C-alpha positions in Angstrom: 176.2 120.7 56.5 176.5 122.3 59.9 172.8 122.9 60.1 172.2 119.3 59.0 174.3 117.9 61.8 172.7 120.2 64.3 169.1 119.2 63.6 169.7 115.6 62.4 169.3 114.0 65.9 165.7 115.3 66.1 164.8 114.4 62.5 161.9 112.0 62.1 162.0 111.2 58.4 162.2 107.4 58.0 165.8 107.4 56.7 166.9 109.2 59.9 164.9 106.7 62.1 166.7 103.9 60.3 170.1 105.5 60.7 169.6 105.9 64.4 169.6 102.1 64.7 173.2 102.2 63.5 174.2 105.0 65.8 172.9 102.9 68.7 174.7 99.8 67.3 178.1 101.6 67.5 177.6 104.0 70.3 180.8 102.7 71.9 182.8 103.4 68.8 183.5 102.3 65.3 183.5 98.6 64.3 186.9 96.8 64.0 186.8 97.0 60.2 186.7 100.8 60.6 183.5 101.6 58.7 179.8 100.9 58.7 178.9 98.7 55.8 175.6 99.0 54.0 174.6 96.3 51.5 172.1 95.8 48.8 171.6 92.4 47.1 170.7 91.6 43.5 169.8 88.3 41.9 170.8 88.6 38.2 168.7 85.7 37.0 166.6 88.2 35.1 166.9 91.7 33.8 167.2 94.3 36.6 163.8 95.8 37.5 162.8 99.0 39.2 162.6 97.4 42.6 166.4 96.8 42.5 166.9 100.5 42.0 164.5 101.2 44.8 166.5 99.2 47.2 169.8 101.0 46.3 168.2 104.5 46.5 166.5 103.8 49.8 169.7 102.3 51.3 171.6 105.4 50.1 169.1 107.6 51.8 169.7 105.8 55.1 173.5 106.0 54.6 173.2 109.8 53.9 171.2 110.3 57.1 173.8 108.2 59.1 176.5 110.5 57.8 174.8 113.4 59.4 174.6 111.6 62.7 178.0 109.9 63.0 181.6 110.5 62.0 182.2 106.7 61.4 183.1 106.2 57.7 180.6 104.2 55.5 180.7 102.0 52.5 177.9 100.6 50.3 178.2 97.3 48.5 175.9 96.5 45.7 176.2 92.7 45.8 175.2 90.5 42.8 174.4 86.8 43.5 175.8 85.9 40.1 177.1 82.5 41.0 173.5 81.2 41.4 172.5 78.5 39.0 170.1 79.5 36.3 166.8 77.9 37.5 164.5 78.9 34.8 164.6 80.8 31.5 163.2 84.4 31.8 160.3 85.0 29.5 161.5 88.5 28.5 164.9 87.7 26.9 165.8 86.4 23.4 167.4 83.0 22.6 165.4 81.2 25.1 166.1 77.7 23.6 169.8 78.4 23.9 169.4 79.4 27.6 167.5 76.3 28.3 170.6 74.3 27.5 172.5 76.0 30.4 169.9 75.5 33.2 171.7 74.8 36.5 174.9 76.5 35.5 176.2 79.6 37.3 174.8 82.8 35.8 178.4 83.9 35.0 178.9 80.8 32.9 175.6 81.1 31.0 176.1 82.7 27.5 174.6 86.2 27.1 171.4 85.8 25.1 171.9 89.4 23.8 175.4 88.6 22.6 176.9 91.6 24.2 178.8 90.4 27.3 180.9 87.6 28.6 177.8 85.9 30.2 174.2 86.4 31.1 175.3 87.3 34.6 177.7 89.9 33.3 175.0 91.3 31.0 172.6 91.8 33.8 175.2 93.2 36.1 176.2 95.7 33.5 172.6 96.9 33.1 172.4 97.4 36.9 175.7 99.2 37.1 174.9 101.4 34.1 171.8 102.7 35.7 173.3 103.2 39.1 176.3 105.0 37.6 174.0 107.3 35.5 172.1 108.3 38.6 175.4 109.1 40.5 175.2 106.6 43.3 178.3 106.1 45.4 178.6 102.3 45.7 181.1 99.5 45.2 179.9 96.7 43.0 180.6 93.2 44.3 180.3 89.9 42.4 179.5 86.6 44.2 181.5 84.7 41.6 184.5 86.9 42.3 184.3 86.3 46.0 183.8 82.6 45.7 186.5 82.0 43.0 189.1 84.3 44.6 188.9 82.5 47.9 187.7 85.5 49.9 184.7 83.5 51.0 186.8 80.5 52.0 186.9 81.2 55.7 183.2 81.8 55.8 182.5 78.5 54.0 184.7 76.7 56.5 182.9 78.3 59.3 179.6 77.0 57.9 181.1 73.6 57.5 182.2 73.6 61.2 178.7 74.6 62.2 177.0 72.3 59.7 174.6 70.6 62.0 173.6 73.9 63.7 172.9 75.4 60.3 170.8 72.3 59.5 168.9 72.6 62.8 168.0 76.2 61.9 167.0 75.5 58.3 165.2 72.1 58.3 162.2 73.2 60.4 161.4 75.8 57.7 161.3 73.3 54.9 158.8 70.9 53.5 159.4 67.3 54.6 160.4 66.2 51.1 162.8 69.1 50.7 164.2 68.7 54.2 165.1 65.0 53.5 167.9 66.0 51.0 168.7 69.5 52.1 172.2 70.7 52.6 173.5 74.3 52.9 176.3 73.4 50.4 175.7 73.2 46.7 178.6 71.5 44.9 179.6 72.7 41.5 180.0 69.6 39.3 183.4 69.5 37.8 182.1 67.4 34.9 179.1 69.5 33.8 179.7 72.8 35.5 176.2 72.7 37.0 175.3 73.9 40.5 173.9 70.7 42.1 171.2 70.3 44.6 172.1 66.8 45.8 172.4 65.0 49.1 175.5 65.6 51.2 176.6 62.2 52.6 179.5 63.2 54.8 181.2 66.3 56.1 184.8 66.7 57.2 185.4 70.0 58.9 189.1 69.3 59.5 189.8 68.5 55.9 187.4 71.2 54.7 185.5 68.8 52.4 182.1 67.3 51.9 181.1 64.0 50.2 178.0 64.2 48.0 176.1 61.9 45.7 176.5 63.1 42.1 173.7 63.1 39.6 175.1 59.9 38.1 174.9 58.1 41.5 178.7 58.2 42.2 180.1 59.6 45.5 182.3 62.6 45.1 184.5 64.3 47.7 185.2 68.0 47.1 186.6 71.0 49.0 183.9 73.5 50.0 186.4 76.3 49.2 187.9 77.8 46.0 184.6 78.0 44.1 184.0 74.2 44.3 180.8 74.8 46.3 178.4 77.6 46.9 175.8 77.9 49.5 172.0 77.8 49.4 170.8 81.4 49.3 169.7 81.8 52.9 172.9 80.4 54.4 174.8 82.3 51.7 173.2 85.5 52.8 174.2 84.8 56.4 177.7 83.8 55.5 178.1 87.0 53.5 176.9 89.1 56.4 179.4 87.2 58.6 182.4 87.6 56.3 181.8 91.1 55.2 180.6 92.4 58.5 177.4 93.9 56.9 175.7 96.4 59.3 172.6 97.3 57.3 170.5 95.6 54.6 167.0 96.2 53.5 164.7 93.6 52.0 161.1 93.1 50.9 158.3 92.2 53.2 158.1 88.8 51.6 161.6 88.0 52.8 161.0 88.5 56.5 161.1 84.8 57.4 164.3 84.5 55.3 165.9 87.4 57.1 165.1 85.8 60.4 166.7 82.5 59.4 169.8 84.2 57.9 170.1 86.2 61.1 170.1 83.1 63.3 172.7 81.5 61.1 174.9 84.6 61.1 174.9 84.7 64.9 175.8 80.9 65.0 178.8 81.8 62.8 179.9 84.3 65.4 178.7 87.6 64.0 175.8 89.9 64.7 173.1 90.1 62.1 172.7 93.5 60.3 170.1 96.1 61.1 167.4 96.0 58.6 164.2 97.4 57.2 161.3 95.6 55.5 159.7 97.5 52.7 156.4 96.6 51.0 156.3 95.2 47.5 155.4 97.0 44.3 152.4 95.9 42.3 151.6 96.1 38.6 148.5 97.6 37.1 146.6 94.4 38.0 147.6 94.5 41.6 150.1 91.6 41.1 153.6 91.5 42.6 156.2 92.7 40.1 158.5 89.9 39.0 161.8 90.3 37.1 161.2 86.9 35.4 157.7 88.0 34.1 158.8 91.5 33.2 155.5 92.9 34.4 155.3 96.4 35.9 157.6 99.2 34.9 161.3 99.0 34.0 163.9 101.6 34.9 164.3 102.4 31.2 160.5 102.9 30.7 160.2 105.3 33.6 163.1 107.4 32.3 161.4 107.6 28.9 158.7 109.7 30.5 160.2 111.3 33.6 163.5 112.4 35.2 165.2 110.0 37.6 164.6 112.3 40.5 160.9 111.6 40.3 161.6 107.9 40.5 163.7 108.4 43.6 160.8 110.3 45.1 158.5 107.5 44.4 160.8 105.1 46.2 161.1 107.5 49.2 157.4 107.9 49.8 155.7 105.4 52.1 158.1 102.5 51.8 156.1 100.4 54.1 152.9 100.7 51.9 152.2 98.5 48.9 152.0 100.8 45.8 151.0 100.3 42.2 154.0 100.9 40.0 152.7 101.6 36.6 152.7 104.3 34.0 149.8 106.3 35.5 151.8 107.1 38.7 154.5 109.0 36.8 152.8 112.4 36.3 152.0 112.7 40.0 155.5 111.7 41.0 157.1 114.4 38.8 154.8 117.1 40.0 155.3 116.1 43.7 159.1 116.3 43.1 158.7 119.8 41.7 156.6 120.8 44.6 159.2 119.5 47.2 162.1 121.1 45.5 160.4 124.5 45.2 159.5 124.5 48.9 163.0 123.6 50.0 164.6 127.1 49.8 162.0 128.7 52.1 162.1 126.0 54.8 163.9 126.0 58.1 167.0 123.7 58.5 164.9 121.3 60.6 162.0 121.3 58.0 164.4 120.5 55.2 165.5 117.3 56.8 161.8 116.1 56.6 161.6 117.2 52.9 162.0 114.3 50.4 164.1 116.6 48.2 166.8 116.6 51.0 167.0 112.8 50.8 166.9 112.6 47.0 169.8 115.1 46.7 171.8 114.4 49.9 170.8 117.8 51.4 171.5 119.9 48.3 168.6 119.9 45.9 168.9 121.9 42.7 166.7 124.8 41.6 164.8 123.2 38.7 163.5 126.4 37.3 160.6 124.3 35.9 157.9 126.9 36.5 155.2 124.7 35.0 153.8 121.4 36.4 154.3 118.3 34.4 150.6 117.7 34.3 150.0 121.0 32.6 152.6 120.3 30.0 151.0 116.9 29.4 147.6 118.4 28.9 149.1 121.0 26.6 150.7 118.3 24.6 147.3 116.6 24.4 145.4 119.6 23.2 148.1 120.6 20.8 148.6 117.1 19.5 152.3 117.9 20.0 154.9 115.6 18.5 157.9 118.0 18.8 159.2 120.2 21.6 159.0 123.3 19.4 155.2 123.0 19.4 155.0 123.3 23.2 157.7 125.9 23.5 155.6 128.1 21.2 153.0 128.3 23.9 155.5 128.4 26.8 157.4 131.3 25.4 154.3 133.4 25.2 153.3 132.5 28.8 156.9 132.7 30.2 158.8 135.1 27.9 162.0 134.8 29.9 162.1 131.0 29.5 164.0 129.3 26.7 165.3 125.8 26.3 168.8 127.1 27.0 167.8 129.1 30.1 165.4 126.5 31.5 167.0 123.1 30.7 165.0 121.1 33.3 161.8 122.5 31.9 163.0 121.6 28.4 163.5 118.0 29.6 160.0 118.0 31.1 158.6 119.1 27.7 160.3 116.1 26.0 159.1 113.7 28.7 155.5 115.1 28.4 155.5 114.6 24.7 156.7 111.0 25.0 154.1 110.3 27.7 151.3 111.9 25.6 152.3 109.9 22.5 152.4 106.5 24.2 149.9 106.7 27.1 147.4 109.5 26.5 146.8 109.7 22.7 145.9 106.1 22.2 143.2 106.3 24.9 141.6 109.8 24.3 137.8 109.6 24.2 135.9 112.8 23.7 132.2 113.0 24.5 129.6 115.5 23.5 128.2 117.8 26.3 124.6 117.3 27.4 122.1 120.2 27.4 123.1 121.6 30.8 126.8 121.2 30.2 126.4 122.9 26.8 124.9 126.0 28.5 127.8 126.1 31.0 130.3 125.8 28.1 128.5 128.6 26.3 128.7 130.7 29.4 132.4 130.0 29.8 133.0 130.9 26.2 131.2 134.3 26.6 133.2 135.1 29.7 136.5 134.2 28.1 135.7 136.3 25.1 135.0 139.2 27.5 138.0 138.7 29.7 141.0 141.1 29.3 143.8 139.9 27.0 146.2 140.0 29.9 144.0 138.1 32.3 146.2 136.1 34.8 146.0 132.4 35.4 144.3 133.2 38.8 141.7 135.5 37.1 140.9 132.7 34.5 140.6 130.1 37.3 138.1 132.4 39.0 136.1 132.6 35.8 136.0 128.8 35.5 134.9 128.5 39.1 132.1 131.1 38.8 130.7 129.4 35.7 130.6 126.1 37.6 128.8 127.7 40.5 126.2 129.3 38.2 125.1 126.0 36.7 123.3 123.0 38.3 126.3 120.7 38.6 126.0 118.4 41.7 129.5 119.7 42.7 132.3 121.7 41.2 134.2 118.5 40.6 131.6 117.4 38.1 132.1 120.7 36.2 135.8 120.2 35.9 135.3 116.6 34.8 133.0 117.9 32.1 135.8 120.2 30.9 138.3 117.4 30.9 136.1 114.9 29.1 134.6 117.3 26.5 137.7 119.4 25.8 140.6 117.1 26.5 139.1 113.6 26.0 140.3 112.5 29.4 138.8 111.8 32.8 141.3 113.9 34.7 143.1 117.1 33.8 144.9 120.3 34.9 144.2 123.4 36.9 142.1 125.1 34.2 143.2 128.7 34.9 146.9 127.9 34.4 146.0 125.7 31.4 144.0 128.5 29.7 146.8 131.1 30.4 149.4 128.7 28.9 147.4 127.4 25.9 145.9 130.9 25.2 142.6 132.5 25.9 141.7 132.7 22.2 142.9 129.1 21.6 140.8 127.8 24.5 137.8 129.7 23.2 138.3 128.1 19.8 138.6 124.7 21.5 135.2 125.2 23.2 133.6 126.3 19.9 134.9 123.1 18.3 133.3 121.0 21.1 130.0 122.8 20.8 129.9 122.3 17.1 130.8 118.6 17.4 134.1 119.0 15.5 136.4 118.0 18.3 138.0 114.6 18.8 
């Protein structure tokens, strides 16, 4: 910790660059509330998706960096906008006809289509909290419904009412003409139907704390804006929340930059500074389309964790947050192996270098020793060649290659073995396509087979890698890459593959020779 604080001011990793904004914000001392407040927001109109986790883990990384730069206490609120009205029925949940009957009602008053929780909002909140808890985040969950209904937002709502016209002046230029004609920052909650109404506000009375609106049946209704009788449109709501809570830092996606700017203006009109922020790029699915929680495209948190440890997901979120990235199954193996590389490098790095290492940010300065010893990609290819359906199959090879390793002594490696088998079963096996070698490739494979047969029984992975290289150089491949591609396609049924020396040492020299013989005889695949 001492070294961290010593070198943190010079650290250039993006979480430190973000944290320095907050150091500057409070260079004169701590805020009146006594702590710096970080916030992440979540709209529980659909099932939580992986971008939600990304926002929490990235914000946590900035918070950890700030804790090395300042002694001011910090808090992190994970805020759920669960009083929003259900606008449309998500396509990836059951009982959709039932949900359609509750359109317009606050999410915490919509029945849970899964029949597990008090409401749909409670269900989705529980899913979010369950994952955040399992990962070990330090955060405080906050519910919009709780804040509105308890009266803790009352003062903020009255502040918006007192600045009603100024808020309108900020919002109306950003809206289409038709929308602007009936827009109001206040959304009354109908006492007859329970629906959150988007209806014209006819009068405002700041002294009385009320508005008069035209109900859906045409009648005029006067209602307090406090006590959960009204909620705010989401941009004024965001601003009011910053104002009431004193939010100091909140990230958001690049698509929300105009909304952040509007909310910041409203927040300042209410008398509070807007929070510091960071705009990250959006995740894309395998077709290059934006990931949507209502569509359920892209990867879910649960799907990632079926094939890889959560630390690898945190690394994916850390890397290049301002770059749009495909978030699909094929990014998982690289993320796992990159994580292993960073954690292995950490121990040998200087204190200053460690602050630039993603492993520092994933583990708050104290990454574990994984003891994995083998890359995920190698395990995945071994599972592919061995058609493994159980851990014991892979451990049979691993134990010969690493006699000192057992599932008990290398638990992280054992987890990776299980992940690799799952990934092979679901995302490699269904797409394997072997091809026969052409005449030139056949001669190269025969050459490799002869050299493997002649190699010492205890040949190292490096020795075996050199043999593979030499064979590739001796035959008229346009480049060595083409030779390795041949090995992958002919022997593994894939376009990409492992470092062959390590693979052969792990799978076995004799077993690899047998695999080549099968390919040459046309009996593979």
